[in-house]
N, C-alpha and C positions, 0 to 999 in steps of 0.2 A: 533625422536630427542627430548630430554627433557633438562631442565635446561636453564641457561642464553644463549642468542643467540646474536652474534655480528652483526653489521650493514650489512655486506656483505651477510649474510644468511637470511635476512628478507624475500626476495622473496620466498625462498624455504620453510621456516618454517611458517611464519605468513601468507603467501599466500596460504598455505595448498595444494600445488600441488604435493608434494611428488615425488616418483619414476615414477609414471605413467605420470607425467607432465613434463618430461625432455625436451620436445620440447618448452615449454613456453618461457624460456629466449632466445632461438634461434629465435623464431617467434617475440618476443618483440624487439630484436636488429634490425632485418630487418624492422619491422614496424616503429620503431623510426627513422631509417635512411630515410625511404620513406617519413615520415611526414616532417622531417627537410629539406631534399634536394628537395622534389617535392611539397608536399601539401602546406607547409609554404611559399615557394618561389612563387608559383603560386598565393596563396592568397594575399601576400604582393604586388606582381606586379599588380594584379587586383585592389586592394585598391589604389595603387599609381596611376594607370591609371584613375580611377574614380575621385580621388582627383584633378589630373591635369586638367581633363575635367571641373570639377566644378569651378576651379580657372581660367578657360578661356585660358588655354595654346594653343598657335598657332601651336605647334609642339610636340604633346604628345609622339609619338614614340622616337623622338630625346631626349626629356627631360627624359624619362624613361631610355634610353640608357646611358645618362650622369650620372644618379643616380646609375646605376649598374656598372659604370666604377671604379673599385677599384684601378686602376693604377693612377688615378688622383682624389685624395680624396678631397671632399668638405664637408661642414657640412651636406648636404643632404645625401651624400654617407655614411658618418659615422653613421648618424641616421638610415639609412636603414640597415646597417650591424648590429648595436646594436639591432635593433628590431627583425631582423631575428634570432639572437642568443638568445635573450630574449624569443623568442617563444618556445625555448627548454623546458622552465618551464612547460607550459600547455601541451606540446607534451609528455614529459616524464611522467607527471601525468596521462594523458589519456591512454598511453600504459600500465602503471602499473595497472590501474584500469581495463582495458579491458582484458588484457592478463594474468596478474598475480594475479588478484583478490585482489588487495591492494588499500586501501584508499590512496589518494594523500599524506597525512601527513607522511606516512611511508617512503617516499623518503627523507624527511627533517631530521629525526633523529630516534633513537630507542625509543623515547617517543611518536612517532606518530604525532609530531608537530615541528614547528620551535621554537627553544629556543632563543627568542629575546634578553634576558639579556646576555646570553652567546655570542651571535653574537656581541653585543656592546663591551663586554670585549675583544673579539678577534680582533676587529678593533683597540682597544688601544694597544694590544700586537703587532700588525703588525707594529706599529710605532717604537717600540723597535728594531724590526728586520731591519727596514729601517735605523735606526741610525747605527747599526752594519755594514750594507752594505756600508754606506758612509765612515766609518772608513777604511774598507778593500779597497774600490775603490781608496782611496788616495794613496795607495801603488802600484797600477797598473801602469806599465810604460806608459808614455805619448805617445799618438798616437796608442795605442793598441786597443782602443775602436772602434768597427766596426760601431757604430751608427754615423750617420751624424749629428753632433751637432755643431752649429755655436759658435763663440766667443762672439757675441753680442745678446742682447735681441731683439726679433722681435717687430716691431711696432704694437701698438694697432690698430685694425681695426674692421669693422663690421663683417668680416669673422672670426676673432679671437674670437670676442664675441659670435658668433653663435656656433663655435666649443666648446667654454667653456660651453655653456648651454647644448649642446649635451652630453659632457663628464660628467658633474655633474649629469644630470637627467637620462641618459640612460645607461652609462657605468656600474653602479652597477647592473642593470637588465641584461646586456650582460654577465657580469662575473658570476652572479648567474645562468643564463641559461646554460652556459658551465658546471658549477659544477653540476647542476641537471642532465644534460645528461651524462657526463663522470664519475664523482665521485658519482652520484646518481644512475640512472638506470643501467648504464653499470657495475658499481661496484657490484651491487646486482645481475645482470644477470650472470656475470662471476663467482661470488662467489658461487651462487646457482648451476650453471652448473658443477663446479669442486668440489663441496662439497663431493661427494662420494669418491674422491681420497685422502681425509685426510684434517686435519685442516690447515696445513701449505701450502699445494698445493692450497687450496681454497683461502687462504689469498694472496698468491703470484699472482694467476690468477686475483683476484679482484683488485689488485693494478697495476700490470704490463700491462695487456691487455688494460685497459682504457687509461693508460699513453701512450702507443704506438699509439693507435688510436687518442688520443688528439694531439700528435705531428704531425702525418700524416695529420690530418684534417686542419692544418694550411697551407697546400699547399707546393709549391716548396721552398726549403730551403737547405742550406749547412749543413754539419755535426755539427759544433758548435751550430748553431741555433736549429737544431733538438734535439741535446742532451740537450740543455738548456730547451726546452719545455718538453721533456721527463722527465727530472729530476724534473721539476715543478710538472708534473702529478704524479710522484712517491711520492713526499712529500705530495701532497694534498691527494692522496689515503691512505697513512699511517695515515694522520690526521683523515680521515673519520672513519677508523676502531678504532683508538686509542681514539677518542673523541665521537664516536657513532653518528655522524651526519655531515651535510654539512656546519655548521656555520663557523668553523675554516677555511675551504678551501675557502669559499665565501669571508671572510674578507681578506685573503691573496691575493686572485685574484683581488678584488676591489682595494686594495692599489697598487698592482703591476701595474695595468692598469692606475690608476690615475697618478702614477709617470711617466710611459712611455709616456702617452698621454700629460701630463703636460710639460715634457721636450721638446717633439716635438713641442708643441704649442708655447713654450717660445723661443726656440733656433733653431728649425729646421723646418720641415714641416711634416704634417700628412701622406703624401704619403710614405715618407721614413720610418716612424715608422711602418706603416702597411705592408710594402713590403720590409723587410730587404734583401739586396742582398749579403752581405758578413759578415760572422760571424768571431769572433776571440775567440780562446780558452782562451785568457786572461779574457774574460767576465765570464767564468764559475765559477772561485773562488768567484766573486762578487755575482752572482745570487745564488750560493750554500750557501754562507754565509747568505743571506737573508732568504732562504728557511729553512736551518737547524737550524738557531737561532730561527726562528719563530716556527718550529716544536718542539724544546726543551721547549720554554717558554709556548707554547699552551698546550702541554701535562702536564707540571708541573702545570699550572693554573687549568686545568681541574681536576686534582687529588685533588688539594687544595680545589676547589669549590664543589667537589663531583659530577661532571658532569657524568651522566650515559653513559656508552659505550656499554651496552648490554640490550637486551630485557629480562626482568625477566620472562621467560616462564616456566610454570609448565607442568605436564603430561597431563592435559586436552586438547584435540585437538583444541577446539575452544575457549580457554580462552581469546584469544586476538581478536577473531572475533567480540565480542560484545563491545570491547572498542572503543570509539569514539575519534579519533585524532583531534586536532584542528590546522587549518592552520594559 
């Protein structure tokens, strides 16, 4: 394969595994799952246990159980969840390096590094999409929103302050972790795996398969909520291929979570936000407006700024092997 290569084909081409390495993305997917759901969880629980012992806890098993109880979310529970998802960043990098022969920077973008200026631009563009969402939501019939949002502002408290600190400092890492796993490693894995079937099949697999897994990974949910998360994953997947990196998806994910957690903190409670029990199809136009408006302005801005969306690969097999990406 010669010529420019899109983001979802980086594993197959830049990693140099070719036809004989068809097993690599499959092995990588299972290894990533094992790291995230077994190794990371055991590591965090061990670190949590040691920390509680050092702090002089009188009931370490009970304290650990309370921090793992996502049905009753406290600042400690939210911090644990964010850290466990943020761990997907080093986990995805490790799998890409060990299994796919890729330096970590190739997960960030087609330039082999995170494009920080573009990421900041995308954060600004996400605010435009949020404004469009507020306009559309004003036309949604009253009472159709499934979220449990109160009519009055919650009182300021120490717990609210602690929640706010966790949201500000750890939620961006949590959002980036999910993007590195689903729109990063999995997009490249499925793209490379289905590449022999043709360009459009590879693109479709690279976008749709991670989007389905992304929605499923959020646990039990009804169809409107599942579709909402699936649609988010599809838009984020399209952005990765269209802009050649994770920056646009990370920015959209960060703002989305800031808004969701912020509303819960101000008017509702965090347990309801993290464990939605009833979705409404009326919410879909609102969330689709945010995603699709952001998709349009992000792609437009990337074209205006000349953001690369392909690896400029020549016929020499190892032309990129010697290039050093910057994290």
